[in-house]
C-alpha positions, 0 to 999 in steps of 0.5 A: 409193385415195389414197396421199399423206398430203394425198390421204387428208386430201382424200379424207375432206374431199370425203366429209364435204362430200358427205354434208353436201351430200347432207342439205342437199338432201334437206332442201331437197326435203322442204321444197319438197314440203311447200309444194307439197302445202300449196298443192294441199291448197287452204291458202295457207301463207305460213309453209311458204313462208317456211320453204322460203325460209330452208332454200334460203337456207341450203343455198345459204350452204353451197355445196349449191346454186348461188345461181341454182338457189336463186333459181329454186326460191324464185321458182317456189314464191312464183309458185305461192303467189301463184297460189293466192292470187289 
């Protein structure tokens, strides 16, 4: 465990960020799953896709996801929706 005052603070900040990032990543996983289930169910769900894009963008903005990871997730979901609607 950290001994210096600054190291203790840094450890506390890191833990808070870890929990925040974990919550954000879980939210992304859940929204992606909802889009995939909607598409698999036979319904084109543009509202679900828009929500997913929003959640992914927020996670990226907060630093929980890398911007290229976010772009890849959005691209794959969009491609899946386009295939289903075509």
